[in-house]
N, C-alpha and C positions, 0 to 999 in steps of 0.2 A: 142565717146564714150573712151576713155583711155585702158580700159579692154580691147579693142577690136583692138587696131591697133595691128596692124603687126611690128616687131621689127625695121624692119626698118624707120618706122614713129615714132615710138617714139625716138629714136639715133637721126631721124633728130632734132623733135622736142627738146628732149634734146640737143646737138651739138647748135643746136639755140639758146636755152636761154644762153646756160654756155656761147657760144662764143658772145653774145652782150655783156651779164653780163660782163665781159672779155676787149671789145673793150670800153663799162663804164668807167670801173675802170681809163684806159688808159686814157680815154678823159679826164678823170677829172684828171689826173694829172697834166694840166696846170692854167687849174684855184686854184687849192688848191696851189701847187706851187708858183703861183704869185703875190697872195695874197701878201704870207710871205716874198716873190721878192721885193714888192712894196713900203711896210709898213716896209722896216728897209733904214736908214740912208747909210747904207754903203756896200752897191750895188750902181755904178756908171752907169745911161743908157749902156755902153758899156757892161757892165758884165748882166745884165741882157737881157739884147740881147744876148752877147752869150749865157747866159740859156737858153733862149727858142731856141736857131738854137741846140743845142746839145739834148737837149727834143726832139723838132723834130723829129731828125735823128735817135734815137733810138726809139721811137714809131712810127713814118711815114711804118718802114720794117715789122712791127710787124699788124697793124690796118689797112691796104690795104686790103692784103692777107684773115686774119680774116671777115674783111665785105664779102666780094666774099663767103666764107663756110659760114655765116652764114645768107647771101642772097639765098643763094643755098638754103641752110636747111629748113629757111623761106617757099621757095618755094617748094621740093618737098612736104615740109609736109600740107602745105596750099591745095596741090592737091590731095593727094594721104587720109589726114585727110577723117573718117568719121564721118554723125552728130550722133550722139545717137539717140539708137531706143525710136521711140515717145509714146511707154509706159512708158521706164523709165524718174524721175523728173531730170532735166540737168537745173543750169544756165543761162543766156541771155551768158555769152561768153562760155559755152560748146554745146549752141545749135548751137551757130556760132561760131564755130571752123575757119573753111576753111575761113572763111571772118577778124577772130582776124590774125590767120597768116599770113595772105596775106599783113594784113595794115602795119603787122610788117615787113615782108619784103618792102613795098614801101617804109613805112620810112625811114628803113637802106639806101634803092639801092636813094632812093632823095638826101638824101646828097651826093652823088657821084658828081653830073652835081650841083648843087649846091657849092664847093668844089671850080668843076674847075670854074664854073661861078665867084663867090664869092674870096673865100678863096686863091685859088695858089697864085692869082698876086699881094695881100701882104705879101704872105712867099714869092714870089721872090723879092721884095722892101724891103723887109726885110735882106735877105738874103745879095740884093746889098749893106745895107747900111753897115750892119759886116761888108762884105767887106773893104769898101771901111772909115772904120773906124780902120780896122785893120790895112790897109794901109795906114793909116795915120801917116808922120811921125813926127810928133809934138806930137804922143802920145797922143791924145787926147780919152777922156773918155767918150766918145759919146755927142750925145744933146738931149733936150725934145722931140725933132719930134720920134727918136727911141722912146722912151714912147709912145708916141700919137698912136704912126705905131703900138705897140705892143697891147695899148689900145683895139683901133679898130677891128686888129686879136681876141682879144680877145670875141669883140660881136659878130662878127661873128661864131667866136669857140660855144660858148652857142646855135646858133641854133643846131648845130648840136650833140652837147650834147642832150638838149631838144628834139629831132627826138630819140637818141638812149633810152633814160631815159623813153619816151614814150610807146619805141617796148620793154624795156626791162621788163618792168609793166604787159603792154600786153602777154608777153608770160610764165610771170611767173603767171595770171591770168587764163590764158589757160590752164596749165599744173596743177592747184593745184584744176580747175573747170571740168576738162576733168573726 
């Protein structure tokens, strides 16, 4: 129970929950930004691709170490957390704190191999396409191909957002129920 948690456990739970909330917010910036970018006629495919690239280059350096901190904090908290005393009434999440925290850690950790296997290839192709469009001497505004690649990347990114959202909901539920 959180009342009997030591300071390191409470800090780990708090840091992990705040961290996954911040990470989820960063991840959600893509669909929010691109929903408006794809619904406007004033942005050429080249501009949308450049917007994606700039956004990614600003978010990745923050989100990658943040994910490591979140995974470590959730892992420590799940290892060190104590179950509530049997005489104390507790809900399902409070009774299974270790499992809830470990599930959150595993969900975030699972996004790493998923990103390497499926998303990073799209990142590279989109960056190569952006470089090709920039070097184009005709001043091309890009093609529908870049929009298709961006939409495919977005679909893959939604999986990461879903995993982070579930981990965040579990973390908040565990925090308020313990």
